[in-house]
Each structure stands twice: as structure tokens, then as C-alpha cells.
C-alpha positions as CSV (number, residue, x, y, z in Angstrom):
1,X,0.1,-0.2,0.2
2,X,2.6,2.3,1.0
3,X,4.4,1.4,-2.5
4,X,1.4,2.3,-4.5
5,X,0.5,5.8,-2.4
6,X,4.2,6.6,-3.3
7,X,3.8,5.8,-6.8
8,X,0.8,7.9,-6.8
9,X,2.7,11.0,-5.5
10,X,5.5,10.5,-7.8
11,X,3.3,10.4,-11.0
12,X,1.1,13.4,-10.4
13,X,4.2,15.2,-10.4
14,X,6.0,14.5,-12.8
15,X,4.3,15.8,-15.8
16,X,5.3,17.2,-19.1
17,X,5.9,13.6,-21.1
18,X,8.4,12.2,-17.6
19,X,7.1,9.7,-15.2
20,X,9.0,7.4,-12.6
21,X,7.9,4.4,-10.9
22,X,7.6,4.0,-6.9
23,X,11.5,2.3,-7.3
24,X,12.8,5.2,-7.2
25,X,12.6,4.9,-3.5
26,X,15.9,2.5,-3.5
27,X,19.1,3.4,-4.8
28,X,22.3,2.1,-6.3
29,X,25.8,2.9,-5.6
30,X,27.6,1.1,-8.9
31,X,31.6,1.3,-9.4
32,X,32.7,2.1,-12.2
33,X,34.6,-0.6,-12.6
34,X,32.2,-2.9,-12.0
35,X,30.3,-1.3,-15.0
36,X,29.9,-2.0,-18.9
37,X,27.7,-1.0,-21.7
38,X,25.7,-3.5,-23.8
39,X,24.6,-2.9,-27.2
40,X,22.9,-5.2,-29.5
41,X,25.3,-7.3,-32.3
42,X,23.1,-5.2,-35.1
43,X,23.3,-1.4,-33.5
44,X,22.1,0.9,-35.5
45,X,23.5,4.3,-36.0
46,X,21.4,6.6,-33.6
47,X,22.4,3.4,-31.0
48,X,26.0,3.1,-31.7
49,X,26.1,6.9,-31.0
50,X,23.8,7.1,-27.6
51,X,26.1,4.3,-25.9
52,X,29.5,6.2,-27.3
53,X,27.8,9.3,-25.4
54,X,26.9,7.6,-22.3
55,X,30.2,5.9,-22.1
56,X,32.2,9.7,-22.4
57,X,30.3,11.2,-19.7
58,X,30.6,7.8,-17.6
59,X,34.2,8.2,-18.3
60,X,34.6,12.2,-17.2
61,X,32.0,11.0,-14.0
62,X,34.0,8.3,-12.9
63,X,37.6,8.8,-14.4
64,X,38.2,5.8,-15.9
65,X,36.8,4.0,-19.0
66,X,33.7,1.9,-19.6
67,X,33.6,-0.6,-22.3
68,X,31.2,-1.3,-24.7
69,X,30.3,-5.3,-25.7
70,X,27.5,-6.8,-26.8
71,X,27.1,-8.9,-23.9
72,X,28.5,-8.8,-20.1
73,X,30.3,-10.8,-18.3
74,X,29.5,-12.3,-14.9
75,X,29.5,-9.7,-12.1
76,X,29.6,-6.5,-14.2
77,X,26.8,-4.3,-14.1
78,X,25.3,-3.9,-17.4
79,X,24.1,-0.9,-18.8
80,X,21.6,-1.7,-21.8
81,X,21.7,0.7,-24.7
82,X,18.9,0.5,-27.0
83,X,17.5,-2.8,-25.8
84,X,14.5,-3.2,-24.3
85,X,14.3,-5.3,-20.8
86,X,12.2,-8.5,-21.1
87,X,8.2,-7.6,-20.3
88,X,8.0,-4.2,-21.9
89,X,6.3,-4.8,-25.0
90,X,4.0,-1.5,-25.2
91,X,4.3,0.4,-28.1
92,X,6.9,3.4,-28.5
93,X,5.1,7.2,-28.8
94,X,7.0,8.7,-31.4
95,X,10.9,9.9,-30.1
96,X,9.8,8.6,-26.9
97,X,12.8,7.4,-24.2
98,X,12.5,5.1,-21.7
99,X,14.4,3.8,-18.8
100,X,14.8,1.2,-16.5
101,X,17.4,0.9,-13.5
102,X,16.9,-2.0,-11.3
103,X,20.0,-3.9,-9.2
104,X,20.1,-6.2,-12.3
105,X,21.2,-3.3,-14.7
106,X,20.0,-0.4,-16.5
107,X,17.8,-0.4,-19.8
108,X,17.9,2.9,-22.2
109,X,15.8,2.6,-25.0
110,X,13.5,4.7,-27.5
111,X,11.9,5.4,-30.4
112,X,14.3,5.4,-33.4
113,X,14.0,5.9,-37.0
114,X,17.3,6.0,-38.9
115,X,15.5,7.2,-42.5
116,X,18.5,9.0,-43.6
117,X,22.3,7.7,-43.2
118,X,25.2,9.7,-43.8
119,X,27.6,6.9,-42.9
120,X,29.1,7.8,-40.0
121,X,27.1,7.6,-36.2
122,X,27.4,10.9,-35.2
123,X,26.0,12.8,-38.7
124,X,23.3,10.0,-38.5
125,X,22.1,10.2,-34.9
126,X,22.1,14.0,-35.3
127,X,20.7,14.5,-38.8
128,X,17.3,16.1,-38.2
129,X,15.2,13.1,-40.5
130,X,16.2,10.8,-37.5
131,X,14.0,9.8,-34.2
132,X,16.6,9.4,-31.9
133,X,14.6,7.8,-28.4
134,X,17.3,5.9,-27.5
135,X,19.5,8.5,-26.9
136,X,17.4,10.5,-25.5
137,X,17.3,8.2,-22.8
138,X,21.1,7.9,-22.6
139,X,20.6,11.8,-22.2
140,X,18.0,11.3,-19.0
141,X,19.9,9.4,-17.2
142,X,23.4,11.6,-17.3
143,X,21.4,14.8,-16.8
144,X,18.5,13.8,-14.6
145,X,20.5,10.9,-12.6
146,X,23.7,12.0,-12.9
147,X,23.4,15.6,-12.8
148,X,25.9,16.6,-16.2
149,X,25.0,19.8,-17.9
150,X,25.7,20.7,-21.2
151,X,26.1,24.7,-20.9
152,X,27.2,25.0,-24.7
153,X,28.7,23.0,-27.2
154,X,31.9,21.6,-27.6
155,X,33.9,19.8,-24.2
156,X,34.5,22.9,-22.3
157,X,30.8,23.4,-21.8
158,X,30.5,19.9,-20.3
159,X,29.0,20.1,-16.3
160,X,29.1,17.7,-14.3
161,X,31.0,16.6,-10.3
162,X,33.6,13.7,-10.6
163,X,31.8,10.5,-8.4
164,X,33.3,7.6,-7.1
165,X,30.4,5.6,-7.5
166,X,27.2,6.2,-9.9
167,X,24.6,6.9,-7.5
168,X,21.4,5.5,-9.6
169,X,17.7,5.3,-8.1
170,X,15.8,2.3,-8.9
171,X,13.2,3.6,-11.5
172,X,11.4,2.9,-14.5
173,X,10.2,6.0,-16.2
174,X,9.9,8.0,-19.7
175,X,9.9,11.3,-21.5
176,X,7.8,12.0,-24.6
177,X,8.1,15.3,-26.4
178,X,5.3,18.1,-25.5
179,X,6.1,19.3,-29.1
180,X,6.5,17.5,-32.1
181,X,9.3,19.6,-33.4
182,X,12.3,21.4,-31.2
183,X,14.0,23.6,-33.5
184,X,16.7,26.2,-32.8
185,X,17.9,27.6,-36.1
186,X,22.3,26.5,-35.8
187,X,24.8,29.0,-36.2
188,X,27.0,26.5,-38.3
189,X,25.3,26.3,-41.3
190,X,26.5,26.4,-45.1
191,X,24.0,28.8,-45.9
192,X,25.0,31.2,-43.5
193,X,28.8,30.7,-43.5
194,X,28.8,31.9,-47.2
195,X,26.4,34.5,-47.1
196,X,29.1,35.9,-44.2
197,X,32.0,35.6,-46.5
198,X,30.5,36.9,-49.4
199,X,28.8,39.8,-48.3
200,X,30.5,40.4,-44.3
201,X,33.7,41.5,-45.4
202,X,35.3,38.9,-42.5
203,X,39.1,39.2,-41.7
204,X,41.2,36.5,-43.7
205,X,42.2,36.0,-39.9
206,X,38.7,35.5,-38.8
207,X,37.7,32.9,-41.4
208,X,37.8,29.2,-39.9
209,X,40.1,26.9,-41.6
210,X,37.7,23.5,-42.7
211,X,39.1,21.1,-39.6
212,X,38.0,23.7,-37.4
213,X,34.9,25.0,-39.1
214,X,33.4,20.9,-39.1
215,X,34.6,20.9,-35.6
216,X,32.4,24.0,-34.2
217,X,29.4,22.1,-36.8
218,X,29.5,19.0,-35.6
219,X,29.3,20.8,-31.6
220,X,27.0,22.2,-31.8
221,X,24.6,19.5,-33.8
222,X,25.6,17.0,-30.9
223,X,24.4,19.7,-28.1
224,X,21.2,20.2,-29.5
225,X,20.0,16.8,-29.6
226,X,21.9,16.3,-25.6
227,X,19.1,19.6,-25.2
228,X,16.3,16.9,-27.0
229,X,15.7,19.4,-30.0
230,X,14.4,17.2,-33.0
231,X,10.6,16.2,-34.6
232,X,8.7,12.8,-35.1
233,X,7.3,15.1,-38.1
234,X,9.0,15.8,-41.4
235,X,8.1,18.4,-44.0
236,X,9.2,21.3,-45.9
237,X,8.0,24.6,-45.4
238,X,9.2,28.6,-45.5
239,X,9.9,30.7,-48.5
240,X,8.6,28.5,-51.0
241,X,8.8,29.7,-54.7
242,X,12.5,30.9,-54.4
243,X,13.6,28.7,-57.3
244,X,9.9,29.2,-59.2
245,X,11.1,32.4,-61.4
246,X,14.0,30.1,-62.7
247,X,11.5,27.1,-63.6
248,X,8.4,28.6,-64.7
249,X,9.1,32.6,-65.7
250,X,9.7,32.1,-69.2
251,X,6.0,29.7,-69.3
252,X,4.1,30.9,-67.2
253,X,4.3,34.6,-66.2
254,X,0.9,34.6,-65.1
255,X,1.9,32.7,-61.7
256,X,4.1,35.8,-60.8
257,X,3.2,39.0,-59.3
258,X,2.9,42.3,-61.2
259,X,5.4,44.4,-60.1
260,X,5.2,48.0,-60.1
261,X,6.7,48.6,-63.5
262,X,3.7,47.1,-65.0
263,X,5.5,43.6,-65.9
264,X,5.4,40.1,-64.0
265,X,9.0,39.4,-63.2
266,X,11.2,40.2,-60.6
267,X,10.6,44.1,-59.6
268,X,13.8,45.8,-59.3
269,X,13.6,47.7,-56.7
270,X,13.9,44.7,-54.3
271,X,17.2,43.7,-54.0
272,X,18.0,44.5,-57.3
273,X,15.3,42.5,-59.0
274,X,16.8,39.2,-57.5
275,X,14.4,36.2,-58.6
276,X,14.3,34.5,-55.3
277,X,12.0,37.8,-53.9
278,X,9.8,37.5,-56.3
279,X,5.9,37.8,-55.0
280,X,3.1,35.2,-56.6
281,X,0.2,36.0,-58.2
282,X,-2.1,34.4,-55.7
283,X,-5.5,35.2,-57.2
284,X,-4.4,33.0,-60.0
285,X,-6.3,29.7,-59.5
286,X,-4.0,27.7,-61.6
287,X,-1.0,28.6,-59.0
288,X,-2.8,26.7,-56.6
289,X,-3.0,23.6,-58.6
290,X,0.2,23.8,-60.0
291,X,1.9,24.1,-56.3
292,X,0.1,21.1,-54.8
293,X,0.7,18.9,-58.3
294,X,4.1,19.5,-58.0
295,X,4.7,18.6,-54.6
296,X,2.7,15.3,-54.5
297,X,4.1,14.5,-58.1
298,X,7.2,14.8,-56.7
299,X,6.4,12.8,-53.8
300,X,7.3,15.2,-50.5
301,X,4.9,13.8,-48.0
302,X,1.4,15.1,-46.7
303,X,2.6,18.5,-46.1
304,X,2.2,21.3,-48.5
305,X,5.0,24.4,-48.6
306,X,2.5,27.9,-49.8
307,X,4.5,29.9,-48.3
308,X,5.3,33.4,-49.7
309,X,9.0,34.5,-50.9
310,X,10.4,36.9,-48.6
311,X,10.6,40.7,-48.9
312,X,7.8,43.6,-50.5
313,X,6.8,43.6,-54.4
314,X,3.2,42.0,-53.8
315,X,1.2,41.5,-56.7
316,X,-1.1,44.5,-57.9
317,X,-2.9,42.6,-60.3
318,X,-7.2,43.6,-60.0
319,X,-7.8,40.3,-59.0
320,X,-5.4,39.7,-55.8
321,X,-6.3,43.2,-54.9
322,X,-9.8,42.8,-54.7
323,X,-8.6,40.0,-52.0
324,X,-7.5,42.4,-49.8
325,X,-9.4,44.0,-47.0
326,X,-9.3,47.9,-46.5
327,X,-11.3,49.5,-44.0
328,X,-12.2,53.4,-44.0
329,X,-8.8,55.0,-44.7
330,X,-6.9,52.4,-45.8
331,X,-8.4,53.2,-49.5
332,X,-5.0,54.5,-50.9
333,X,-2.1,52.5,-49.5
334,X,0.4,51.4,-51.7
335,X,0.1,47.3,-51.9
336,X,3.5,47.6,-50.4
337,X,3.2,49.8,-47.7
338,X,4.2,48.8,-44.4
339,X,0.6,49.8,-43.5
340,X,-1.3,47.8,-45.2
341,X,-2.3,43.7,-44.3
342,X,-2.3,41.5,-46.3
343,X,-3.1,38.5,-44.8
344,X,-7.0,37.8,-46.2
345,X,-5.3,37.3,-49.6
346,X,-2.4,35.3,-48.2
347,X,-5.2,33.2,-46.1
348,X,-7.4,32.7,-48.9
349,X,-4.6,31.4,-51.7
350,X,-3.0,29.1,-48.6
351,X,-6.9,28.2,-48.3
352,X,-7.1,27.3,-52.0
353,X,-4.3,25.3,-52.4
354,X,-5.4,23.3,-48.9
355,X,-8.7,22.2,-50.8
356,X,-6.0,21.2,-53.9
357,X,-4.2,19.5,-52.0
358,X,-7.0,17.5,-50.8
359,X,-7.6,16.2,-54.0
360,X,-4.5,14.1,-53.9
361,X,-4.0,12.9,-50.8
362,X,-7.1,13.1,-47.8
363,X,-4.6,13.4,-44.8
364,X,-2.5,16.7,-46.9
365,X,-1.8,19.7,-45.0
366,X,-0.7,23.2,-45.7
367,X,1.8,25.8,-44.5
368,X,1.0,29.5,-44.1
369,X,3.4,32.2,-42.6
370,X,1.9,34.3,-40.6
371,X,4.9,36.7,-41.3
372,X,5.4,40.2,-42.7
373,X,2.2,41.8,-44.5
374,X,0.6,38.4,-43.8
375,X,1.3,38.8,-40.0
376,X,-2.0,40.1,-38.2
377,X,-5.0,38.5,-38.0
378,X,-7.6,38.1,-40.9
379,X,-10.4,40.6,-41.0
380,X,-12.5,38.1,-43.3
381,X,-11.1,34.7,-44.0
382,X,-11.2,31.6,-41.6
383,X,-8.2,29.4,-41.3
384,X,-9.2,26.1,-43.6
385,X,-9.1,22.5,-41.6
386,X,-5.6,21.7,-42.5
387,X,-3.7,25.0,-43.1
388,X,-0.8,24.8,-40.6
389,X,-0.1,28.4,-39.2
390,X,4.0,29.4,-38.4
391,X,3.8,32.5,-36.1
392,X,6.5,34.4,-37.1
393,X,6.2,37.1,-34.1
394,X,7.8,40.4,-32.7
395,X,9.8,40.9,-30.1
396,X,8.9,44.5,-29.6
397,X,5.6,43.2,-29.3
398,X,4.0,43.7,-25.5
399,X,2.4,40.6,-23.6
400,X,-1.2,42.9,-24.0
401,X,-0.5,43.0,-28.0
402,X,0.9,39.3,-28.2
403,X,-2.6,38.0,-26.2
404,X,-5.1,39.6,-28.5
405,X,-2.8,38.4,-31.7
406,X,-3.3,34.8,-30.5
407,X,-7.0,35.2,-29.5
408,X,-7.9,36.9,-32.7
409,X,-6.5,33.5,-34.7
410,X,-7.8,31.6,-32.9
411,X,-11.3,32.8,-33.5
412,X,-10.7,32.8,-37.6
413,X,-9.7,29.2,-36.7
414,X,-5.9,29.0,-36.1
415,X,-5.3,25.0,-34.7
416,X,-2.2,23.7,-35.4
417,X,0.6,25.7,-34.5
418,X,4.3,26.6,-34.8
419,X,6.3,29.8,-33.2
420,X,8.7,30.7,-35.6
421,X,10.0,33.8,-34.4
422,X,13.0,35.6,-35.0
423,X,13.5,36.6,-31.8
424,X,17.7,35.2,-31.1
425,X,18.6,37.2,-34.6
426,X,18.0,40.3,-32.1
427,X,21.3,39.6,-30.7
428,X,23.0,42.2,-30.9
429,X,26.8,40.5,-29.7
430,X,26.3,42.8,-27.0
431,X,24.4,41.5,-23.4
432,X,21.0,42.0,-24.2
433,X,19.7,40.1,-21.1
434,X,16.7,38.5,-23.5
435,X,16.0,35.2,-22.4
436,X,13.3,35.9,-19.4
437,X,11.2,38.5,-22.6
438,X,11.6,35.6,-25.2
439,X,10.8,32.7,-22.8
440,X,7.9,34.3,-21.4
441,X,6.9,35.0,-25.0
442,X,6.9,31.3,-25.7
443,X,4.5,31.0,-23.1
444,X,2.4,33.1,-24.0
445,X,2.2,31.1,-27.6
446,X,1.8,27.8,-25.8
447,X,-0.5,28.9,-23.1
448,X,-3.0,30.2,-26.2
449,X,-2.7,27.7,-28.6
450,X,-0.8,24.1,-27.3
451,X,1.9,24.6,-29.8
452,X,3.0,21.7,-32.3
453,X,6.2,23.2,-32.5
454,X,9.3,25.7,-32.1
455,X,11.7,26.9,-34.9
456,X,13.5,29.7,-33.6
457,X,15.8,31.6,-35.7
458,X,18.8,32.2,-35.1
459,X,21.4,31.3,-32.6
460,X,24.0,33.1,-33.9
461,X,26.9,31.1,-31.6
462,X,27.6,34.0,-30.0
463,X,27.8,31.8,-26.3
464,X,29.6,33.5,-23.4
465,X,27.4,36.4,-24.0
466,X,24.2,35.0,-24.9
467,X,24.5,31.1,-24.1
468,X,22.3,31.4,-21.0
469,X,19.8,32.5,-23.7
470,X,20.6,29.5,-26.2
471,X,20.0,26.7,-23.0
472,X,16.7,28.6,-21.4
473,X,15.2,28.4,-24.9
474,X,16.3,24.8,-25.5
475,X,15.2,24.1,-22.4
476,X,11.8,25.4,-22.1
477,X,11.2,23.3,-26.1
478,X,12.0,20.6,-24.0
479,X,9.5,20.4,-20.9
480,X,7.5,23.5,-21.8
481,X,5.2,23.4,-18.5
482,X,8.6,24.0,-16.5
483,X,9.2,28.2,-14.9
484,X,12.1,30.1,-16.1
485,X,13.3,30.3,-12.5
486,X,13.9,26.5,-12.9
487,X,15.3,26.6,-15.5
488,X,17.9,29.5,-14.4
489,X,18.1,28.1,-11.2
490,X,19.7,24.7,-13.8
491,X,22.0,27.0,-15.8
492,X,23.5,28.7,-12.8
493,X,23.7,25.7,-11.4
494,X,26.4,24.6,-13.8
495,X,28.7,26.7,-12.1
496,X,28.6,24.8,-8.9
497,X,29.9,27.1,-6.2
498,X,29.7,30.6,-7.5
499,X,25.9,30.3,-9.3
500,X,24.9,32.7,-6.9
501,X,26.7,35.0,-8.3
502,X,26.3,33.6,-12.0
503,X,23.0,34.4,-10.9
504,X,23.6,38.2,-10.3
505,X,25.3,38.6,-13.7
506,X,22.3,37.5,-15.4
507,X,20.6,39.5,-13.8
508,X,21.9,42.2,-13.9
509,X,22.0,41.9,-17.9
510,X,18.5,41.3,-17.6
511,X,17.6,44.8,-17.3
512,X,18.9,46.0,-20.3
513,X,16.1,44.3,-22.3
514,X,13.2,44.4,-19.0
515,X,14.3,48.1,-18.2
516,X,15.5,49.9,-20.6
517,X,14.3,48.4,-24.1
518,X,10.8,46.7,-23.5
519,X,9.5,50.3,-21.9
520,X,11.0,52.1,-24.1
521,X,10.2,50.3,-27.4
522,X,7.7,53.2,-28.7
523,X,10.5,55.5,-28.2
524,X,13.6,52.9,-29.8
525,X,11.4,53.1,-33.6
526,X,10.2,56.6,-33.7
527,X,14.6,57.5,-33.1
528,X,15.4,54.9,-35.7
529,X,14.0,56.0,-39.2
530,X,14.5,54.0,-42.1
531,X,16.2,51.1,-40.1
532,X,14.6,48.3,-40.2
533,X,15.4,45.1,-37.9
534,X,15.3,45.1,-34.3
535,X,19.2,44.8,-34.1
536,X,20.0,47.3,-36.5
537,X,17.4,49.9,-34.3
538,X,19.5,49.1,-31.0
539,X,23.3,48.6,-32.2
540,X,22.4,52.5,-33.3
541,X,21.8,53.4,-29.7
542,X,24.5,51.9,-28.2
543,X,25.3,54.9,-26.7
544,X,21.7,55.3,-24.8
545,X,21.5,51.6,-24.1
546,X,24.9,51.2,-22.0
547,X,27.2,52.9,-20.0
548,X,31.3,51.7,-19.0
549,X,29.5,51.5,-15.5
550,X,27.7,48.7,-16.8
551,X,30.7,46.8,-17.2
552,X,32.6,47.7,-14.1
553,X,29.5,46.7,-12.0
554,X,29.0,42.9,-13.8
555,X,33.1,43.0,-13.7
556,X,32.7,42.9,-9.8
557,X,30.7,40.6,-9.9
558,X,32.7,38.2,-11.8
559,X,35.0,38.4,-9.7
560,X,33.3,37.7,-6.6
561,X,31.9,34.5,-8.3
562,X,35.9,32.9,-8.0
563,X,35.9,32.1,-4.7
564,X,38.9,29.8,-3.6
565,X,36.4,26.6,-3.0
566,X,35.8,26.3,-6.9
567,X,37.0,23.0,-8.9
568,X,39.5,23.3,-11.3
569,X,36.7,23.0,-14.2
570,X,34.5,25.7,-12.7
571,X,37.1,28.8,-12.2
572,X,37.7,28.4,-16.2
573,X,34.5,28.2,-16.9
574,X,33.5,31.8,-15.0
575,X,37.3,33.2,-16.6
576,X,36.1,32.8,-19.8
577,X,32.8,34.8,-18.7
578,X,35.4,37.5,-17.6
579,X,37.1,37.6,-20.8
580,X,34.2,37.7,-22.7
581,X,33.0,40.8,-20.3
582,X,35.8,42.6,-21.4
583,X,35.5,41.9,-25.1
584,X,31.9,43.2,-24.7
585,X,33.6,46.7,-22.8
586,X,35.8,46.7,-26.3
587,X,32.8,46.1,-28.6
588,X,30.8,48.4,-26.6
589,X,33.6,51.3,-26.7
590,X,33.4,50.1,-30.9
591,X,30.1,50.2,-31.5
592,X,29.5,53.8,-29.7
593,X,32.0,55.4,-31.5
594,X,31.0,53.8,-35.0
595,X,26.9,54.5,-34.4
596,X,26.2,56.2,-37.6
597,X,25.6,59.7,-35.4
598,X,28.3,59.3,-33.8
599,X,30.2,62.5,-32.9
600,X,33.9,60.7,-32.0
601,X,36.6,61.7,-34.4
602,X,38.2,59.6,-36.5
603,X,41.2,59.1,-34.3
604,X,39.0,58.2,-32.0
605,X,37.4,55.3,-34.1
606,X,40.3,53.6,-35.1
607,X,41.5,53.5,-31.4
608,X,38.0,51.9,-30.5
609,X,38.1,49.4,-33.0
610,X,41.9,49.0,-33.3
611,X,41.5,47.8,-29.5
612,X,39.0,45.3,-30.6
613,X,40.9,43.5,-33.4
614,X,43.3,42.8,-31.0
615,X,41.6,41.7,-28.2
616,X,40.0,39.4,-30.9
617,X,43.1,38.3,-32.4
618,X,45.2,37.3,-28.9
619,X,41.7,35.4,-27.6
620,X,39.8,34.3,-30.5
621,X,40.2,30.4,-29.8
622,X,39.8,31.0,-26.3
623,X,36.0,32.1,-26.8
624,X,33.1,30.4,-28.0
625,X,32.1,32.9,-30.4
626,X,30.9,32.6,-34.3
627,X,33.6,35.0,-35.6
628,X,32.7,35.1,-39.4
629,X,28.8,35.6,-38.3
630,X,29.6,38.4,-35.7
631,X,31.7,40.1,-38.2
632,X,29.2,39.5,-41.1
633,X,26.2,40.8,-38.9
634,X,28.6,44.5,-37.6
635,X,30.0,44.7,-40.7
636,X,26.1,44.6,-42.5
637,X,24.8,46.6,-40.1
638,X,26.6,49.9,-41.2
639,X,30.4,48.9,-40.0
640,X,28.3,49.1,-36.6
641,X,32.0,48.9,-35.0
642,X,34.3,50.2,-37.9
643,X,36.2,48.0,-38.9
644,X,35.3,47.9,-43.1
645,X,36.5,51.9,-42.6
646,X,39.6,50.6,-40.7
647,X,40.6,47.8,-43.6
648,X,39.0,50.2,-47.0
649,X,37.0,47.6,-47.6
650,X,33.2,49.0,-47.3
651,X,32.5,49.7,-50.6
652,X,30.3,52.9,-52.0
653,X,27.2,51.1,-52.4
654,X,27.4,50.1,-48.8
655,X,28.7,53.5,-47.3
656,X,26.0,55.3,-49.8
657,X,23.4,53.4,-47.7
658,X,24.7,54.4,-44.6
659,X,24.6,57.9,-45.5
660,X,20.8,57.3,-46.4
661,X,20.1,55.8,-43.0
662,X,22.0,58.6,-41.4
663,X,19.8,60.9,-42.8
664,X,17.2,59.4,-42.0
665,X,17.9,59.0,-37.9
666,X,19.4,62.9,-37.8
667,X,15.5,64.5,-37.7
668,X,15.0,62.3,-35.2
669,X,17.8,62.2,-32.6
670,X,18.6,65.3,-30.9
671,X,22.4,66.1,-29.2
672,X,20.6,66.0,-25.0
673,X,18.5,63.0,-25.5
674,X,18.3,60.9,-22.4
675,X,19.2,57.6,-21.8
676,X,17.0,54.2,-22.4
677,X,17.0,53.9,-18.8
């Protein structure tokens, strides 16, 4: 009776896909020397990598290697990976992880599917197309039972406590993802790198060699799996028509938007006529038919991608215009005006594509991006059954605005919803402290819709600056029912005895977003002229957002964190934050001097930029920062650190662009304006 009562209590408390039996009233103390990892002889790549991950971490904790074999010898304590215990024949949910810990051994297994084989266990296990329940079971054991934390990618990010015994509760349990997709777009992708190197004027000394780039990309992919990122659904979405002009432009110009010049062709004023930015004539019924035909002919699954391309240049034909709903006062707004919502036009198109898709597949679905001019709730249209909504929300929206936004979309029929914000793109490379705000906005969306999945754009890879944000958002995907305070505590616990000071350090920087940016959103927008992106607006206000005293205060907090009782690994982790804060101070100096409206002299600008570059050269291998993306961001956003000006690589077009932006800002600013605090 006592055991039954305890099982009820434990089960009631363990929510969000986790459960454990009452056997955990008992604990085992297992010597590392007695352990062996057992895998089946025909282990797939997921199981093989799961066993290797278990071996790596048990070796770290126990101080000696734990072998991997296909069977245990007499007297050995076996940790079975990818093997079900006798009697457990219950079906596994998609991506489910299960574990059994008993005096006879440990069993770690789950729902695995190798849909894509990369020829390497690690690469296969981290491929987004594959399900890795067994790997998740290993991570549950390491994290929840043995106290391992993965604060950032790479070996330096693994926080653990050495033990001479593995203390394990006797229990059986499982984790089933609450979200079908848990995704954060990575920093190390070939597309982002190509863009950075082709457009970012990255100094040669900071371009990763092939080996380092491959290592960083692999470390990030493994970290994402350790955070339980993955998906049980596979489909394509995003800007759907980027290649259509090249494929259909000659024979089917009627598929494409009528542009400002009266032609159905890429608009010259949009990214210099880039064909991947062309818009579609969504009122043309032949387009909806072709989208569905093309998708199902190619055998691309149940879900059809109907998301419009990026940027402006919307169709001006009378038929598309007739699909819009204009309120009084909007009659004369241009179709490319930021004040004219086109949601009804595009939702009607998504509904039309869905109707065509159902002719091919009764289980068909169609994706819709609530983004750009078609982000706001519809005024007339309703969301058809099967249309999946991806919300690209603004980081500058208030809680009140978001509540109204979600309520209106829900009233319009939105049911299956993914959250795909650009919040992480707002990272400037300086401490912003936006993790709590970002977390709370995800919680708000989840409470409104019970989210199907997430897709956050993008982790820039500035780990010693915004690593807490990356960590907490990844944990929110893993168990969305838990609170911010719980994840903050877990992250800071990775700093051992310094956890309290590290918490205070991050809470200090949190005031940048919570007290200096959020209450001043309208003022920031009003001062920003033609600056469009949030991070661009913030970078041009560096001198109003930060002071030298901020860095003095945070340096003092980190100094207090260096207690004499820290382990060598924890001391190194705190010292790395100190180094990163020094870098942030120098970056602040360079940004302040190189703002478009800065009054700094050329000599002052040069000195600040040189000091930053000298520090980066000395410490580029000491900080886990994606230098390619950091230089790219700084350089394309008006050369905010002055690197291009100093190197003479700021081309005429970029210089003219900067002057245009400067002219748009200057009338909105004053020489004695109050700081944003």
C-alpha cells in the first residue's frame, strides 16, 4: 500500500511527458570499474552514438573508461543501450525515451528511426530527419540521474561532478516530447557561412579553417541533441517560391506578381531584382493547382508548402487586390505599404492550396507563414482545416498585444500552430539579457494554442554572451511546462559554488532588455528612421543603452564569483565569462564610436576599433564565438564596429546606404537626448 501511494504521488508530480515509478525510493551505488555498456550486435547508428555518448560521460564522471560490448560478463553491471528489458512490450510514442534502472542493470531505449544514413554514427544520430529516442534515454540518465549539464557546445560546456560511485535511483520512467518539433536554427550552416563570407568582409585571420568549422558545426549539432531537439514530423516549409522564376518564368509568367513597372517579373527595387524575392499572383487559381501538383508529383509527403517569398513587391493585379480587405482610410495605401495588411489575400491562397492538396491526399496539410504583411489576424477569411500556421512574431510586441493577436487568430480558426520567431536574430553580440522575455513569450503562445512545435531563428553562436538565452530556450522546448526560475537555477548550477554570483551577473544584464528596451519600444522605433531590424535599431542606440558603469558592475560580480573553493573546471568557466565581458566592453567602445550619429573623431574611432581587433586576435581561440557571423553582423549593419572603414573594405554602395540611413535618423535625434534607462 505504501508503494502504491508513493507511485501516485510521483506520477502526479511528474508532468510534461515524464513519469517515474515508486521504485526510486531505493538507490544503487555502482562502481565505475564494475560497469559495462551493452549494445545489440546489430545496433543502428542512433544506438551506436548513444552508447558512445554514455561512455564519454561515464568516463568523465567516474574517471575511468567504461567499455562497450555486445554482452556483459559475470559480475559486471550492465547498462543496456538500445535494448528493451523483458516484459516491456508497450508501443513507443514518436521519439519516446524509456529507462529502467534496477539492481540487475540499466536499460535505455526508445523510438528510433534512421531515415537518412550519413555513413557516420554521430552525423546520422544528429541528422534532423532521424528519430533518436534511445539517445534521449541516455541523456535522461546522464542529466536527471547523474547531474550532467551541457551549458554550451563542446567539451568545455560539459558541467559534471566527479564521483567514485554512480548513484542511481531504482526506477522505471519515460519522456515523451510535448512538442512534435523542437528546433533552434544553428549558427554553423553552410548557407549562413556563405552569406557571411561573401557579404560580410570577414578578416582573413578570423575565417575558420575547414577542420575547425567542421568541429564547431558537429559540436553544435550534438549540443542540440543533448538538449533533446528533434522532430517526429518531417515536411518542408519556409519561403516556397525562391526557385520558381527560374523554373516557370518563361512559360508561366501569369504565376507571378504584377510589379510596379506593370510587368510580371522580379521587381527591380527589391534586392536589385533578385529572383528569389519575387512574389506570386496568388489569386490565380492555376497557381494553387500547380503548387499542389508539383508537391505530390515529387512525392514530398502530406504537407504542402505555400509560404510566400521574403521582402515586398506584392502583386498589383486587380484580382489580387480584390482579395484584400481595406478598412476606411486604407483605400489609397500602396500594396507595399507597411500599414496595409495582406493576410486575407494570403490566407485565401493557403486555403485554396489546401483544397487542391486534398484532391491528392485526404491527410494533406498546407503551411502558412503569419509574417510580414500577412502576419496580422485576418479580417474576413477563416483558417481552413488542415492549414498549419507558423507565427513569426515580433520581439517588440507587448504581452497585451500578443494576447490579442493570438486570440484573434484563434477566433479565425487557427488550430495547429508552430512558433517561428526571429527573436534570436535580435542578438547584437553585446549582453542583452532577453532570455526571460523570450521565454515568457513562448509560454504565452503555448498557453494560447498548445504549440505543435518551435523553430527559432537563429542561434548566432555568441555563447559566452548569450549562452544562457540559448540554453533556457532549448530547455523550454524540452519541457515547456517548467518555469523560467527552474531553468535559470539549473543553468547557474552548472557553475557550482559560484552559481549565486553567476545568477546575479545574468540578472544584471537582464535589465538591458526588461528595463531599458521593453519600456522604451515606441521611443526606439521613433528614433530609428529607416532602420528596419530590431538588432540594427539597438546597435545604433548603443550609447543610450549602455554605460561604462555596466561593465564595471558586471566585472565586480564575476570577480566575486571566483571563490577559492571552485573546482578547476568551474574556475575556468568563470574566467571565460570574465574574458567575454572584457570583449563586450571593447565592443561597446567600438560600437559607441561608430554609430551613424557618433560625434567621435576619426582618431577615436580608429583607436576603439583597433583595441577590439587586437583583443580578438589575442583571444579568438579562447572564446566560443562564431567570429564569422559576428563580423558579418557588425559589418552589414552600417559597419557598427568600424572594421570595414579601418580596412578600407566598405564599398561605395554600402557607404551610400549608410549615409541614407544616417539622413533618416538625424532629424529624429537630439544632442541631449535622455538615455534609455
